[in-house]
C-alpha angles and dihedrals in degrees: 000000000000121000090256090062091249130109114242116206128215099249091204092055121085108265122217123189120190115202118213124234094035089192091070098083093182091056092043090052093047092049090051091048097052102031094078090060097059129068094184129062095222092055091049090050091050091052093048091050090061086072102019107036095192095048118130130186120207131179125228101249099189109123117237092029128113116261106271127171123202116210110200114197093201098035096263145026115273116194117230094016113126100189 
């Protein structure tokens, strides 16, 4: 994590953003639409919160893994929840 508490991304690296829940096609589409415009997870989260106030964006912090961001519509993953 960066000193600012946000996760900077390597702009030259391929960026993958996973929207949760995947069953909310409107959210998935919006995440895909806006994700390409932001090189920093905190800025993406801020943009998503304009439409989805509880949205959170978190980076995969496992070393040796590709940079993946997870965009949670409701702030976190909830097992068994379909929408």
